[in-house]
C-alpha positions as CSV (number, residue, x, y, z in Angstrom):
1,Y,-0.1,0.2,0.0
2,A,0.8,3.4,-0.4
3,E,0.1,6.0,2.3
4,L,-0.1,9.6,3.1
5,K,-0.7,10.9,6.8
6,A,-1.0,14.5,8.0
7,E,-0.4,14.8,11.9
8,D,-1.1,18.1,13.9
9,F,0.5,18.0,17.4
10,A,-0.4,20.5,20.3
11,L,2.8,20.3,22.4
12,N,2.9,20.2,26.1
13,R,5.7,22.4,27.1
14,G,5.4,21.7,30.6
15,G,6.0,17.9,30.3
16,A,8.9,16.3,31.2
17,L,9.2,14.3,27.9
18,Y,9.0,17.5,25.6
19,K,11.9,19.4,27.9
20,L,14.1,16.4,27.3
21,N,13.0,15.4,23.4
22,Y,13.4,19.4,22.4
23,F,16.2,20.4,24.4
24,G,18.6,22.4,22.6
25,G,16.2,23.1,19.8
26,P,13.6,25.5,18.8
27,Q,10.6,25.8,21.4
28,R,7.4,25.5,19.7
29,E,3.5,25.3,20.9
30,S,2.6,23.0,18.1
31,L,4.2,20.6,15.1
32,D,2.8,19.8,11.8
33,R,4.2,16.5,10.1
34,M,3.5,15.0,6.7
35,T,4.4,11.4,6.6
36,E,4.5,9.5,2.9
37,T,4.9,5.3,3.3
38,L,5.1,2.6,0.9
39,E,4.8,-0.7,1.9
40,L,5.3,-3.6,-0.5
41,A,4.6,-7.4,0.3
42,G,4.9,-10.2,-2.1
43,K,5.1,-14.1,-2.1
44,V,6.9,-16.6,-4.3
45,R,5.7,-20.4,-4.0
46,Q,7.6,-23.4,-5.9
47,S,7.1,-26.9,-5.0
48,I,7.7,-27.2,-1.3
49,A,9.7,-23.7,-1.0
50,T,8.0,-20.4,0.0
51,F,9.8,-17.3,-0.1
52,D,7.9,-14.0,1.2
53,F,9.1,-10.5,1.8
54,R,7.6,-7.3,3.4
55,A,9.4,-3.8,2.6
56,H,8.8,-0.6,4.4
57,V,9.9,2.7,3.2
58,D,8.8,6.2,4.7
59,A,9.6,10.1,4.6
60,A,8.3,12.2,7.3
61,Q,8.8,16.0,7.2
62,D,7.5,18.5,9.9
63,Q,9.3,22.0,11.3
64,L,12.0,20.6,12.4
65,A,13.3,17.6,10.8
66,D,13.1,15.8,7.2
67,E,13.8,12.1,7.8
68,R,13.8,9.3,5.3
69,T,13.8,5.2,6.5
70,S,13.7,1.9,4.7
71,R,13.6,-1.3,6.4
72,I,13.2,-4.8,5.4
73,Y,10.1,-5.9,7.8
74,E,10.3,-9.3,7.0
75,A,12.1,-11.8,4.4
76,A,12.2,-15.5,5.1
77,L,12.6,-18.6,2.8
78,S,10.2,-21.4,4.3
79,L,10.3,-25.3,3.4
80,R,7.1,-27.5,4.1
81,P,8.7,-31.2,3.3
82,K,5.3,-32.7,4.5
83,P,1.8,-31.5,5.9
84,G,2.2,-30.1,9.5
85,T,5.9,-29.7,9.2
86,T,7.5,-26.1,8.3
87,L,11.1,-25.0,8.3
88,E,12.2,-21.5,8.1
89,A,14.9,-19.0,8.0
90,G,15.2,-15.3,7.4
91,K,13.6,-12.2,8.8
92,R,10.2,-13.0,10.3
93,S,7.8,-11.0,12.4
94,L,6.2,-13.6,14.9
95,S,3.2,-12.8,17.1
96,W,2.8,-14.4,20.3
97,G,0.2,-14.1,23.0
98,K,-3.7,-13.4,22.9
99,G,-3.6,-10.1,24.0
100,Y,-4.9,-7.3,21.6
101,A,-2.9,-4.4,22.8
102,F,-0.2,-5.7,25.1
103,N,1.7,-9.2,24.9
104,P,3.6,-10.0,28.0
105,I,4.7,-13.5,26.3
106,G,5.8,-11.5,23.1
107,F,9.3,-12.8,23.8
108,V,10.7,-13.0,20.2
109,Q,9.0,-10.1,18.6
110,R,9.2,-6.1,18.8
111,V,6.3,-4.7,21.2
112,K,3.1,-3.3,20.0
113,D,1.9,0.0,19.8
114,P,-1.2,0.0,21.7
115,N,-2.5,3.1,19.6
116,D,-2.3,0.9,16.5
117,P,-1.8,-2.6,17.5
118,Q,-2.4,-4.3,13.7
119,L,0.2,-2.4,12.4
120,A,2.7,-4.4,10.6
121,R,5.9,-4.5,12.5
122,E,9.5,-5.3,11.7
123,G,10.8,-8.6,12.5
124,Y,14.0,-10.3,13.8
125,V,16.7,-12.3,12.0
126,M,15.9,-15.8,12.9
127,A,15.6,-19.8,12.2
128,D,12.3,-21.5,13.4
129,G,9.9,-24.3,12.4
130,D,6.7,-25.6,13.2
131,F,5.5,-29.0,13.7
132,I,1.8,-29.8,14.0
133,W,0.1,-33.0,15.3
134,N,-3.5,-33.4,15.5
135,P,-4.2,-36.4,17.8
136,G,-8.2,-36.3,17.9
137,G,-10.4,-36.2,20.8
138,A,-10.4,-33.5,23.6
139,L,-6.8,-32.6,22.5
140,Q,-7.4,-31.4,19.2
141,T,-4.5,-29.8,18.1
142,V,-0.7,-29.8,19.3
143,A,1.7,-27.3,17.6
144,F,5.7,-27.3,18.7
145,T,7.5,-23.7,17.4
146,P,11.3,-23.8,17.9
147,V,13.0,-20.6,17.3
148,L,17.0,-19.2,17.4
149,V,17.1,-15.7,17.3
150,P,20.9,-15.0,17.3
151,A,22.5,-11.4,18.3
152,T,25.8,-10.5,16.9
153,S,27.3,-7.3,15.9
154,G,25.6,-6.8,12.9
155,V,22.3,-9.1,13.4
156,N,19.2,-8.3,15.8
157,T,21.7,-5.7,17.5
158,D,18.7,-4.1,19.7
159,L,17.8,-7.5,20.8
160,G,20.4,-7.2,23.6
161,A,24.0,-8.2,24.3
162,S,25.6,-9.9,21.0
163,G,27.1,-13.4,20.9
164,H,24.2,-15.2,22.0
165,P,21.9,-17.6,20.0
166,N,18.8,-16.9,22.1
167,P,16.7,-20.3,21.8
168,A,13.1,-19.8,22.5
169,F,10.2,-22.1,21.8
170,K,6.1,-21.8,21.9
171,L,4.2,-25.3,22.5
172,Y,0.7,-24.9,21.4
173,A,-2.7,-26.8,22.3
174,L,-6.2,-26.8,21.2
175,Y,-8.1,-28.6,24.2
176,R,-11.7,-28.8,24.5
177,D,-12.4,-25.5,22.5
178,T,-9.5,-23.7,24.6
179,D,-6.6,-22.2,22.8
180,L,-3.2,-22.6,25.1
181,D,0.3,-21.8,24.6
182,F,3.5,-22.2,26.9
183,A,6.5,-19.8,25.9
184,W,9.8,-19.9,26.8
185,Q,12.9,-17.8,26.1
186,G,16.2,-19.0,27.4
187,R,18.8,-16.6,28.9
188,G,21.4,-15.0,26.5
189,S,20.9,-11.1,25.2
190,R,18.4,-10.9,27.5
191,P,17.4,-12.4,30.9
192,A,15.6,-16.0,30.5
193,R,11.6,-15.7,30.6
194,Y,9.0,-18.1,30.2
195,G,5.1,-17.9,30.3
196,F,1.6,-19.1,28.9
197,D,-1.6,-17.6,27.3
198,F,-5.0,-18.9,26.7
199,A,-8.1,-17.7,25.0
200,R,-11.7,-19.1,24.8
201,N,-15.0,-18.2,23.8
202,L,-17.6,-18.3,26.7
203,K,-20.4,-17.8,24.5
204,T,-20.5,-17.6,20.5
205,N,-20.5,-13.6,21.3
206,L,-18.1,-13.6,24.3
207,E,-14.6,-14.4,24.4
208,I,-12.0,-14.2,27.4
209,H,-8.2,-14.3,27.0
210,G,-5.3,-13.8,29.3
211,E,-1.2,-13.8,29.4
212,W,1.0,-14.2,32.0
213,A,5.0,-13.9,32.0
214,R,8.1,-14.2,34.2
215,I,11.3,-12.8,33.8
216,L,14.1,-14.0,35.8
217,Q,16.7,-11.5,37.2
218,F,15.6,-8.7,35.4
219,A,17.5,-5.5,35.9
220,K,16.1,-2.0,36.2
221,P,17.5,1.3,36.6
222,V,16.0,3.1,39.1
223,T,16.8,7.2,39.8
224,D,16.0,9.3,43.0
225,A,15.0,12.9,42.5
226,S,18.6,13.9,43.0
227,G,19.7,11.9,39.8
228,R,21.4,9.0,41.9
229,V,20.7,5.8,40.0
230,T,20.8,2.4,41.2
231,V,20.1,-1.1,39.5
232,E,17.5,-3.3,41.3
233,T,17.7,-7.0,39.8
234,G,14.7,-9.3,40.7
235,D,12.6,-11.7,39.1
236,A,9.5,-9.6,37.3
237,T,5.8,-11.1,36.6
238,S,3.6,-9.2,34.0
239,Y,0.1,-10.6,33.1
240,L,-3.0,-9.3,31.0
241,L,-6.5,-10.1,31.0
242,G,-9.3,-9.4,28.6
243,L,-12.7,-9.7,27.1
244,R,-14.0,-9.3,23.6
245,Y,-17.9,-8.8,23.5
246,L,-20.0,-8.6,20.0
247,S,-23.3,-7.1,21.2
248,Q,-26.8,-7.5,19.5
249,G,-26.2,-4.2,17.9
250,N,-23.0,-5.4,16.2
251,T,-20.8,-3.1,18.3
252,T,-17.3,-5.0,19.5
253,Y,-16.2,-4.0,22.7
254,I,-12.5,-4.9,23.9
255,A,-11.0,-4.5,27.2
256,E,-8.0,-5.4,28.8
257,Y,-6.3,-5.2,32.0
258,Y,-2.5,-5.1,31.8
259,H,0.1,-5.4,34.8
260,N,3.6,-4.5,33.6
261,G,6.4,-6.0,36.0
262,T,9.2,-4.4,34.5
263,G,7.5,-0.7,34.9
264,Y,7.9,2.0,37.2
265,S,5.7,2.3,40.3
266,E,4.0,5.7,40.6
267,G,6.7,6.8,43.1
268,E,9.6,5.7,41.0
269,A,8.0,7.5,38.3
270,D,7.4,10.7,40.2
271,S,11.2,10.5,41.3
272,F,12.2,10.8,37.4
273,Y,9.8,13.4,37.0
274,E,11.3,15.7,39.8
275,L,14.7,15.2,38.7
276,V,13.7,16.6,35.2
277,D,11.7,19.5,36.7
278,A,15.2,20.4,39.1
279,A,17.2,20.0,36.1
280,F,15.4,22.5,33.8
281,A,14.9,25.0,37.0
282,Q,18.6,25.4,37.4
283,P,21.1,27.5,35.3
284,Q,22.3,25.5,32.2
285,P,24.4,23.3,31.5
286,N,24.3,21.8,35.2
287,P,25.0,18.1,36.6
288,L,21.2,17.5,37.0
289,L,20.5,18.3,33.4
290,Q,23.4,15.4,31.7
291,R,21.8,12.8,34.3
292,A,18.2,13.6,33.2
293,L,19.4,13.5,29.4
294,A,21.0,10.5,30.0
295,L,18.0,8.7,31.5
296,G,15.7,10.2,28.9
297,Q,17.8,7.9,26.5
298,G,16.4,4.8,28.6
299,S,13.8,3.0,30.2
300,Y,12.0,5.7,31.7
301,I,10.9,7.1,28.2
302,R,9.4,3.9,27.0
303,P,6.0,4.0,26.0
304,F,3.2,2.6,28.6
305,N,6.5,2.1,31.0
306,G,3.8,2.3,34.4
307,E,2.9,-1.0,36.1
308,N,-0.9,-1.1,35.6
309,Y,-2.9,-0.1,32.5
310,L,-6.6,-0.5,31.5
311,Y,-7.3,-1.0,27.5
312,F,-10.8,-0.4,26.0
313,R,-11.9,-0.2,22.7
314,A,-15.5,-0.1,21.0
315,Q,-16.2,0.0,17.5
316,H,-19.2,-0.4,15.3
317,P,-19.4,-1.2,11.6
318,D,-21.8,0.2,9.0
319,A,-22.8,3.2,11.6
320,F,-25.8,5.1,10.9
321,G,-26.8,3.1,8.0
322,V,-23.7,4.0,5.9
323,V,-21.9,1.0,4.6
324,Y,-18.0,0.8,5.2
325,F,-18.3,3.4,7.6
326,Q,-16.5,2.5,11.1
327,P,-16.7,4.9,14.3
328,A,-14.7,3.6,17.2
329,V,-13.2,4.8,20.4
330,F,-10.4,3.9,22.3
331,A,-9.2,4.5,25.9
332,L,-5.7,3.9,28.0
333,V,-5.7,4.4,31.5
334,N,-2.9,4.2,34.1
335,L,-4.8,3.0,36.9
336,D,-2.0,4.4,39.2
337,D,-1.9,7.8,38.6
338,H,-5.4,8.1,37.0
339,S,-4.0,9.9,33.7
340,F,-5.3,8.7,30.5
341,Q,-5.7,9.2,26.8
342,V,-9.1,9.0,24.7
343,T,-8.8,8.7,21.4
344,P,-11.9,8.6,18.8
345,E,-11.8,7.6,15.4
346,L,-13.6,7.4,12.1
347,Q,-12.8,5.5,9.3
348,Y,-14.3,4.7,5.9
349,T,-13.6,2.2,3.3
350,G,-16.1,2.5,0.7
351,Y,-13.7,3.6,-2.1
352,K,-12.0,0.2,-3.9
353,N,-8.7,-0.2,-2.1
354,V,-8.8,2.8,-0.5
355,E,-8.7,3.3,3.5
356,L,-9.4,6.9,5.2
357,R,-9.2,7.2,8.7
358,L,-9.1,10.4,11.1
359,R,-8.5,10.2,14.8
360,L,-8.2,12.7,17.7
361,Y,-5.8,11.7,20.5
362,L,-6.8,13.8,23.7
363,L,-4.1,13.1,26.6
364,H,-5.3,13.9,30.3
365,G,-3.4,13.9,33.6
366,G,-1.7,16.2,36.2
367,A,2.0,17.1,36.6
368,S,4.3,14.0,37.6
369,T,1.5,11.3,35.8
370,D,2.3,9.3,32.8
371,F,0.4,10.9,30.4
372,G,0.4,14.2,32.0
373,E,4.3,14.7,31.2
374,K,4.1,13.3,27.5
375,A,5.5,15.6,24.8
376,N,2.1,16.5,23.4
377,S,-1.3,17.0,25.2
378,R,-3.4,16.4,21.9
379,K,-2.7,15.0,18.4
380,V,-4.9,14.9,15.2
381,E,-4.2,12.6,12.9
382,F,-5.4,11.9,9.0
383,Y,-4.2,9.2,6.6
384,A,-5.4,7.9,3.3
385,R,-4.0,4.4,2.2
386,Y,-4.1,2.8,-1.2
387,Y,-3.9,-0.8,-1.4
388,F,-2.4,-2.2,-4.8
């Protein structure tokens, strides 16, 4: 597809992330950005072999920068010597976990953007396989997926420390209409971790799903308000519980509670925000500022780095009798500091091979809160996408 996207940001000049992101540059109240994207996917089959790829190119322009990026999201060769057996090598974007907005057991994939969970994501270079059996009876299907995700100085460099093969696997079972997965990743570039997920339809229009993950000896840098950093190491547990409900009026509701065991508590986040405020209140440059800028390049500015979140989405197709018109709204709430984001959305797909979408992001929160310290307080986004 080819996409043209326009965005208008109302910047939050009092927010900690604004101060860090725009330090040393022009100070602005708003920002207008235009992004052009081209994504091309293809697949070739010959006998037992299949090669598929997905390439992504984009260019973005605003009042401060002009950036261009190009990436191969996926490019992998797979062999299927017999039914139920697949061997694969190349760059692949896996999708582990049953969560819609978050995936605690997504050990070998890049993190979803909860604002757009269905966007294609760049994969990792890996070797993997799928081995599927159908025992019959209550245990209808079993599948085993072993994975190697090597990290070297030139391959999968953002996975963690280089020099590790990073083995992992997922074991899937369909048992009495319940989907179950057990996932494991060995110690290597990142700490070892394991977990499971499940999904089941309680009724034809009501599904429940969940995930649970344990990360062993996870190291988390924590700062106090003076900029003194200590590294806390211990086991971290993340989990998710969600529902998907289709009403008689054809409205789909999705709700998920997510606990992020690797995130920062409200008190830990407060210390970071206090550090940033103190650093920018003093004459520059100063030692606090250098510490704040260094921390601003790490885990403190990861999206959704708090501990407890609620995600909610409602969407209704063919609303108001207009075919191909779908309004929706979704919200993300930090349950610890009660800050939140609400995003109404309008989507229209009535033109052949064309998708139009308009969104308004509204962020609300006071000082020292997750959404109150973001770099922007509002964003309007419109894109037109043409599939070919």
